[in-house]
C-alpha positions as CSV (number, residue, x, y, z in Angstrom):
1,M,-17.9,64.9,47.7
2,K,-15.5,65.4,44.8
3,N,-16.6,66.4,41.3
4,H,-16.1,63.9,38.5
5,S,-15.3,65.9,35.4
6,M,-16.2,65.0,31.9
7,K,-12.5,64.2,31.4
8,D,-12.5,61.8,34.3
9,T,-15.7,60.2,32.9
10,L,-14.0,59.9,29.5
11,Y,-11.0,58.1,31.0
12,T,-13.4,55.8,33.0
13,G,-15.2,54.9,29.8
14,L,-11.9,54.2,28.0
15,M,-10.9,52.0,30.9
16,L,-14.2,50.1,30.6
17,F,-13.7,49.7,26.8
18,A,-10.3,48.2,27.4
19,L,-11.6,45.8,30.0
20,F,-14.2,44.5,27.5
21,F,-12.0,44.4,24.5
22,G,-10.2,41.1,24.7
23,A,-8.9,38.7,22.1
24,G,-12.3,37.4,21.1
25,N,-13.4,40.9,20.3
26,L,-10.6,41.2,17.9
27,I,-11.4,38.0,16.2
28,F,-15.1,38.0,15.7
29,P,-15.7,41.2,13.6
30,P,-13.1,40.3,10.9
31,S,-14.6,36.9,10.6
32,L,-18.1,38.3,10.4
33,G,-17.0,40.8,7.7
34,H,-15.3,38.1,5.6
35,E,-18.3,35.9,5.7
36,A,-21.0,38.6,5.3
37,G,-19.3,40.2,2.2
38,V,-21.7,42.7,0.6
39,N,-24.2,42.1,3.4
40,F,-21.6,43.4,5.9
41,W,-23.6,46.4,7.1
42,G,-26.7,44.5,7.9
43,A,-24.7,41.8,9.7
44,M,-22.8,44.4,11.6
45,A,-26.0,46.2,12.7
46,G,-27.2,43.0,14.3
47,F,-23.8,42.3,15.8
48,L,-23.7,45.7,17.5
49,I,-27.0,45.0,19.2
50,T,-25.7,42.1,21.2
51,S,-21.9,42.9,21.3
52,V,-22.4,46.5,22.4
53,G,-26.0,47.0,23.5
54,L,-26.1,44.1,25.9
55,P,-22.8,44.9,27.7
56,V,-23.8,48.6,28.1
57,L,-27.1,47.3,29.6
58,G,-25.2,45.0,31.9
59,V,-23.0,47.8,33.2
60,T,-26.1,49.9,33.8
61,A,-27.9,47.1,35.6
62,I,-24.9,46.8,38.0
63,A,-24.8,50.5,38.5
64,K,-28.5,50.5,39.4
65,T,-28.3,47.5,41.8
66,G,-24.7,47.9,43.2
67,D,-23.1,44.5,42.4
68,L,-23.9,41.1,40.9
69,Q,-24.7,39.5,44.3
70,T,-27.4,42.1,45.0
71,L,-28.9,41.6,41.6
72,T,-29.0,37.8,41.8
73,N,-30.4,37.9,45.4
74,R,-33.6,39.1,43.7
75,V,-34.0,35.5,42.4
76,H,-33.1,33.5,45.6
77,P,-30.2,33.5,48.0
78,I,-29.1,30.0,47.0
79,F,-29.2,31.0,43.3
80,S,-27.3,34.2,44.1
81,V,-24.4,32.3,45.7
82,L,-24.2,29.6,43.0
83,F,-24.6,31.8,40.0
84,T,-22.3,34.6,41.2
85,L,-19.6,32.1,42.2
86,M,-19.9,30.2,38.9
87,T,-19.7,33.5,36.9
88,Y,-16.6,34.7,38.7
89,L,-14.9,31.4,38.4
90,C,-15.7,30.9,34.7
91,L,-14.8,34.5,33.7
92,G,-11.9,34.4,36.1
93,P,-9.2,31.9,36.9
94,F,-10.8,28.7,35.5
95,L,-11.4,29.8,31.9
96,V,-11.2,33.3,30.5
97,I,-8.1,34.6,32.2
98,P,-6.0,31.6,31.3
99,R,-7.4,31.8,27.7
100,A,-6.3,35.5,27.6
101,S,-2.7,34.5,28.5
102,N,-2.7,31.7,25.9
103,V,-4.0,34.0,23.1
104,A,-1.5,36.7,24.0
105,F,1.3,34.1,23.7
106,E,0.0,32.6,20.5
107,M,-0.4,36.0,18.7
108,G,2.1,38.2,20.5
109,A,5.1,36.0,21.2
110,A,5.0,32.7,19.4
111,P,5.4,34.2,15.8
112,F,8.7,35.7,16.8
113,L,10.3,32.7,18.5
114,P,12.7,30.3,16.7
115,E,11.3,27.0,15.4
116,G,10.9,24.5,18.2
117,L,10.6,27.1,20.9
118,N,7.2,28.6,19.8
119,D,5.3,25.4,20.8
120,H,7.5,24.2,23.7
121,W,5.8,23.9,27.1
122,L,8.7,25.7,28.9
123,T,8.4,28.7,26.6
124,L,4.7,29.1,27.4
125,F,5.4,28.6,31.1
126,L,8.0,31.3,31.2
127,Y,5.8,33.7,29.2
128,S,2.8,33.1,31.5
129,I,5.0,33.9,34.5
130,V,5.9,37.3,33.0
131,F,2.3,37.9,31.8
132,F,0.7,37.2,35.3
133,S,3.5,39.2,37.1
134,I,2.5,42.2,35.0
135,N,-1.2,41.5,35.8
136,Y,-0.5,41.3,39.5
137,W,1.3,44.6,39.5
138,L,-1.5,46.4,37.6
139,C,-4.1,44.9,39.9
140,L,-2.4,45.9,43.2
141,N,-4.3,49.2,43.4
142,P,-7.7,49.1,41.6
143,S,-8.1,52.9,41.7
144,K,-4.9,53.2,39.6
145,L,-6.6,51.2,36.8
146,F,-8.2,54.5,36.0
147,G,-4.8,55.9,34.9
148,R,-2.9,52.8,33.9
149,I,-5.5,51.6,31.4
150,G,-7.9,54.4,30.7
151,K,-5.2,57.0,30.1
152,I,-2.4,54.9,28.6
153,L,-3.1,51.4,27.3
154,T,-6.5,52.1,25.8
155,P,-5.5,55.0,23.6
156,I,-2.4,53.0,22.4
157,M,-4.7,50.1,21.4
158,I,-7.2,52.3,19.6
159,I,-4.4,54.2,17.7
160,L,-2.8,50.9,16.5
161,I,-6.1,49.5,15.2
162,S,-6.8,52.8,13.6
163,I,-3.4,52.7,11.8
164,I,-4.3,49.4,10.2
165,F,-7.7,50.7,9.2
166,V,-6.4,53.9,7.7
167,Q,-3.7,52.0,5.8
168,S,-6.3,49.8,4.3
169,L,-8.2,52.9,3.0
170,F,-5.0,54.2,1.2
171,H,-4.1,50.7,0.0
172,P,-7.4,48.8,-0.5
173,T,-7.2,45.0,-0.2
174,G,-10.2,44.5,-2.4
175,N,-14.0,44.7,-2.7
176,Y,-16.6,43.1,-0.5
177,G,-17.2,39.5,-1.6
178,T,-20.2,37.3,-2.0
179,P,-21.9,36.5,1.3
180,A,-21.5,33.0,2.7
181,E,-24.7,31.0,2.9
182,A,-25.5,31.9,6.5
183,Y,-25.4,35.6,5.6
184,Q,-27.3,35.5,2.3
185,N,-30.7,35.9,3.9
186,G,-31.3,37.6,7.3
187,A,-27.7,38.8,7.7
188,A,-28.8,41.1,10.6
189,F,-30.2,38.2,12.5
190,K,-27.1,36.2,12.0
191,G,-25.1,39.2,13.2
192,I,-27.1,39.2,16.4
193,I,-26.2,35.5,17.0
194,D,-22.5,36.3,16.3
195,G,-22.5,39.2,18.8
196,Y,-24.0,36.8,21.4
197,S,-20.8,34.8,21.1
198,T,-18.6,37.7,22.5
199,M,-19.8,36.8,26.1
200,D,-19.4,40.5,27.1
201,A,-22.8,40.6,28.7
202,M,-21.4,38.3,31.4
203,A,-18.2,40.3,31.7
204,A,-20.4,43.5,32.2
205,L,-21.7,42.1,35.5
206,L,-18.1,41.9,36.7
207,F,-16.7,45.0,35.1
208,G,-19.6,47.2,36.4
209,S,-18.3,46.6,39.9
210,V,-14.7,47.4,38.9
211,V,-15.9,50.8,37.5
212,I,-17.9,51.6,40.6
213,K,-15.0,50.8,42.9
214,S,-12.7,52.9,40.8
215,I,-15.1,55.9,40.9
216,E,-15.5,55.5,44.7
217,K,-11.7,55.5,45.2
218,N,-11.8,59.0,43.6
219,G,-14.1,60.2,46.3
220,I,-17.4,60.0,44.6
221,R,-20.3,59.0,46.8
222,G,-24.1,58.8,46.3
223,S,-26.0,56.2,44.4
224,K,-27.6,58.5,41.8
225,K,-24.3,60.3,40.9
226,M,-22.5,56.9,40.8
227,T,-25.2,55.5,38.5
228,A,-25.1,58.5,36.2
229,I,-21.3,58.4,35.9
230,T,-21.2,54.6,35.3
231,V,-23.9,54.8,32.6
232,K,-22.0,57.6,30.8
233,A,-18.8,55.5,31.0
234,G,-20.8,52.6,29.6
235,I,-22.0,54.6,26.7
236,I,-18.4,55.9,25.9
237,A,-17.2,52.3,26.1
238,G,-20.0,51.2,23.8
239,F,-19.2,53.9,21.3
240,C,-15.5,52.8,21.2
241,L,-16.5,49.2,20.8
242,A,-18.8,49.9,17.9
243,F,-16.1,52.1,16.3
244,I,-13.5,49.4,16.5
245,Y,-15.9,46.6,15.5
246,I,-16.8,48.5,12.3
247,M,-13.2,49.1,11.4
248,L,-12.2,45.4,12.0
249,G,-15.3,44.2,10.2
250,H,-14.5,46.3,7.2
251,L,-11.0,44.8,7.1
252,G,-12.5,41.3,7.1
253,A,-15.1,42.2,4.4
254,A,-12.4,43.6,2.1
255,S,-10.0,40.7,2.6
256,V,-11.7,38.1,0.3
257,A,-9.1,38.6,-2.4
258,L,-6.3,37.8,0.0
259,L,-7.7,34.5,1.4
260,E,-10.8,32.4,0.7
261,S,-11.5,30.2,3.8
262,P,-9.8,31.5,6.9
263,E,-9.9,29.4,10.1
264,N,-11.0,32.5,12.2
265,G,-10.8,36.2,12.4
266,G,-7.2,36.0,13.8
267,A,-6.1,34.5,10.4
268,V,-7.9,37.3,8.6
269,L,-6.1,40.0,10.6
270,T,-2.7,38.2,10.1
271,V,-3.1,38.1,6.4
272,V,-4.4,41.7,6.1
273,T,-1.6,43.2,8.3
274,A,1.0,41.2,6.4
275,H,-0.3,42.6,3.1
276,L,-0.5,46.2,4.4
277,F,2.8,46.3,6.4
278,G,4.9,43.4,5.4
279,N,6.9,41.7,8.2
280,S,6.2,44.5,10.6
281,G,2.5,43.7,10.4
282,A,3.0,40.6,12.6
283,L,4.7,42.9,15.3
284,L,1.8,45.4,15.1
285,L,-0.8,42.7,15.4
286,G,1.1,41.1,18.3
287,V,1.2,44.3,20.3
288,I,-2.6,44.8,19.7
289,F,-3.4,41.3,20.8
290,T,-1.1,41.5,23.8
291,L,-2.7,44.8,25.0
292,A,-6.2,43.5,24.5
293,C,-5.5,40.3,26.4
294,L,-3.7,42.1,29.2
295,T,-6.4,44.7,29.8
296,T,-9.1,42.1,29.9
297,S,-7.3,39.8,32.3
298,V,-6.4,42.7,34.5
299,G,-10.1,43.7,34.8
300,L,-11.2,40.1,35.5
301,I,-8.5,39.5,38.1
302,T,-9.4,42.8,39.8
303,S,-13.2,42.1,39.9
304,C,-12.6,38.5,41.1
305,G,-10.2,39.7,43.8
306,Q,-12.7,42.3,45.0
307,Y,-15.5,39.7,45.1
308,F,-13.5,36.9,46.9
309,S,-12.0,39.3,49.4
310,K,-15.6,40.4,50.3
311,L,-16.8,36.8,50.3
312,I,-14.0,35.5,52.5
313,P,-12.5,38.6,54.2
314,Q,-10.0,36.6,56.3
315,Y,-7.8,36.9,53.2
316,S,-6.9,40.4,51.9
317,Y,-7.5,41.6,48.3
318,K,-3.7,41.3,47.6
319,S,-3.7,37.7,48.8
320,W,-6.6,36.9,46.5
321,I,-5.2,38.5,43.4
322,A,-1.9,36.6,44.0
323,L,-3.8,33.3,44.3
324,L,-5.9,34.1,41.2
325,C,-2.8,34.8,39.2
326,L,-1.2,31.6,40.3
327,V,-4.3,29.5,39.5
328,S,-4.7,31.2,36.2
329,L,-1.0,30.6,35.4
330,G,-1.3,26.9,36.1
331,I,-4.5,26.4,34.0
332,S,-3.1,28.5,31.1
333,N,-0.4,25.9,30.7
334,L,-3.0,23.3,29.8
335,G,-3.0,24.8,26.3
336,L,-5.5,27.0,24.4
337,N,-7.3,24.1,22.7
338,Q,-8.0,22.3,26.0
339,I,-9.2,25.6,27.7
340,I,-11.6,26.3,24.8
341,L,-12.9,22.8,24.8
342,I,-13.8,23.1,28.5
343,S,-15.1,26.7,28.3
344,V,-17.6,26.5,25.5
345,P,-20.2,24.2,27.2
346,I,-20.0,26.0,30.5
347,L,-20.5,29.5,29.0
348,T,-23.3,28.2,26.7
349,A,-25.2,27.2,29.9
350,I,-24.6,30.4,31.8
351,Y,-24.8,33.2,29.1
352,P,-28.5,33.1,28.3
353,L,-29.3,33.2,32.1
354,T,-27.1,36.4,32.2
355,I,-29.0,38.0,29.4
356,V,-32.4,37.3,31.0
357,L,-31.2,38.5,34.4
358,I,-30.0,41.8,32.9
359,I,-33.2,42.4,30.9
360,L,-35.4,41.6,33.9
361,S,-33.5,44.1,36.1
362,F,-34.8,47.0,34.0
363,F,-38.4,45.9,34.5
364,H,-38.0,45.1,38.2
365,K,-40.5,47.8,39.3
366,N,-42.9,47.0,36.5
367,F,-43.5,43.5,37.7
368,K,-43.4,44.6,41.4
369,G,-40.1,42.8,42.0
370,Y,-41.7,39.4,42.2
371,S,-39.1,36.7,42.7
372,S,-41.5,34.4,41.0
373,V,-40.9,36.3,37.7
374,Y,-37.1,35.8,38.0
375,I,-37.4,32.2,39.0
376,S,-39.9,31.2,36.3
377,A,-38.1,33.1,33.5
378,L,-34.6,31.8,34.5
379,S,-36.0,28.2,34.8
380,G,-37.4,28.4,31.3
381,T,-34.1,29.7,30.0
382,A,-32.0,27.1,31.9
383,L,-34.2,24.3,30.5
384,I,-32.9,25.2,27.0
385,S,-29.4,26.5,27.8
386,I,-28.4,23.4,29.8
387,V,-29.4,21.1,27.1
388,D,-27.4,23.2,24.6
389,S,-24.5,23.0,26.9
390,L,-24.7,19.2,27.1
391,K,-24.8,19.1,23.3
392,Q,-21.6,21.2,23.2
393,A,-20.0,18.6,25.5
394,N,-21.0,15.9,23.0
395,F,-23.8,14.3,25.0
396,Q,-26.3,12.4,22.8
397,L,-29.6,14.1,23.4
398,D,-31.3,13.5,20.1
399,F,-34.8,12.9,21.5
400,I,-34.8,16.1,23.5
401,T,-33.3,18.3,20.8
402,N,-35.9,16.9,18.3
403,V,-38.6,18.0,20.7
404,F,-36.9,21.4,21.3
405,S,-36.6,21.9,17.5
406,Y,-40.3,22.9,17.5
407,I,-39.5,25.9,19.7
408,P,-39.2,29.1,17.7
409,L,-35.6,30.3,17.1
410,Y,-34.1,27.1,18.5
411,S,-32.2,26.2,15.4
412,E,-30.7,29.7,15.4
413,G,-29.4,29.2,19.0
414,L,-31.9,31.4,20.6
415,G,-34.5,28.8,21.7
416,W,-34.4,30.1,25.2
417,I,-36.2,33.4,24.4
418,I,-39.7,32.1,24.2
419,P,-39.5,29.9,27.4
420,A,-38.0,32.9,29.2
421,I,-40.9,35.2,28.1
422,L,-43.5,32.6,28.9
423,G,-41.8,31.9,32.3
424,A,-41.8,35.6,33.2
425,F,-45.5,35.9,32.3
426,L,-46.4,32.8,34.4
427,G,-44.3,34.1,37.3
428,Y,-46.1,37.5,37.2
429,L,-49.5,35.7,37.3
430,W,-48.3,33.6,40.2
431,G,-47.0,36.7,42.0
432,N,-50.3,38.5,41.6
433,L,-52.2,35.5,42.8
434,K,-50.1,35.3,45.9
435,D,-50.6,39.0,46.6
436,A,-54.4,38.6,46.1
437,T,-54.4,35.6,48.4
438,Y,-52.4,37.3,51.1
439,S,-54.5,40.4,50.8
440,M,-57.7,38.4,51.2
441,A,-56.3,36.5,54.2
442,E,-55.2,39.7,55.8
443,K,-58.6,41.2,55.4
444,N,-60.3,38.1,56.8
445,Y,-57.9,38.3,59.8
446,I,-58.7,41.9,60.5
447,R,-62.4,41.3,60.1
448,S,-62.3,38.4,62.5
449,N,-60.4,40.3,65.1
450,T,-62.8,43.3,64.7
451,N,-65.8,41.0,65.3
452,N,-64.3,39.5,68.3
């Protein structure tokens, strides 16, 4: 068994950070900062709980269980197949990977193209060919992700974001503004909801497996050592995420004097970098967005390729990543708005289930591993999340949502929490009852045979 030095663990953690840090992670913190204003620190504290804490827990959960399929098998084999497949497809070729390609184009290429070419379908098509060709090359050998991303791309991305932040300290853009209505009271709670939107807890279930495979390729064996290294890498990635989020959030909070009502965090960063660096600011921001989108899509293609080559071994890993790149390329050319329109309802349904699954994995031994706990808790969660998903898809469910409005935290988008807790409790009672019934039946059987 080879030793995994602290330097190796550091690079693994940097790789994991880069896999997490996509376009959405660039956009959310500046938007939060701009809206939170003087209540920025409270909002950011809440944001870090769900945007950093949950992903680190997700990676740890996979390190402890091995992979997503093993974790979901604790619920039921049918659930395992359906949930795992849906998660890989949504975070993979059907939604998130094509979205990464589109955002990279919109922020990293389109601003520099002549008028008429920046929104032409052929330009996007040619760009996506180049983008996914690079993805394919980077994914050919998963073990080399350790060097290609952890040692090269991640430090570049962190340095570039730090340059923008340091420049803002020497040339302040302004003071923190008045909080928007949503952040005036309970800013920390609103920050928790904002962090929930990053979707990184779902990605953690995929990236955890990528990290494990990368470590194994370096000759590390043994579940305890593997878990320890993965957890350390998760903590390093979490620290980097928190560091970057705070810098980006500060840029947004101090940008009120530059713009009043930005469409999103991308608009905030565009205005701030233009103010600090002039025309070269667009180039700097374009490089950051391109790297962020590239590293995330590489991680997702790699994890999906590993999963599908294991699920259908008749086709090799290289064949699967080629197919994933081709499918993602095709869907990416539907356009960013169409992809987002499709993705939001689907992710709204799946994400709460992911959170509950991660949390339950840490209490598996405490509730004796009863599948009834998983089933009941996830059923209560799904009851709420599926309705929320249908609402996002513009289905008229006024009667149901009026009833659900009495559930605590429902109006804040966390109505699934109480049903999940209640479901877990009922599942535990049912598991104990089954154990007691089985034990009684076993004793009666033994007593009957003894008497005979």
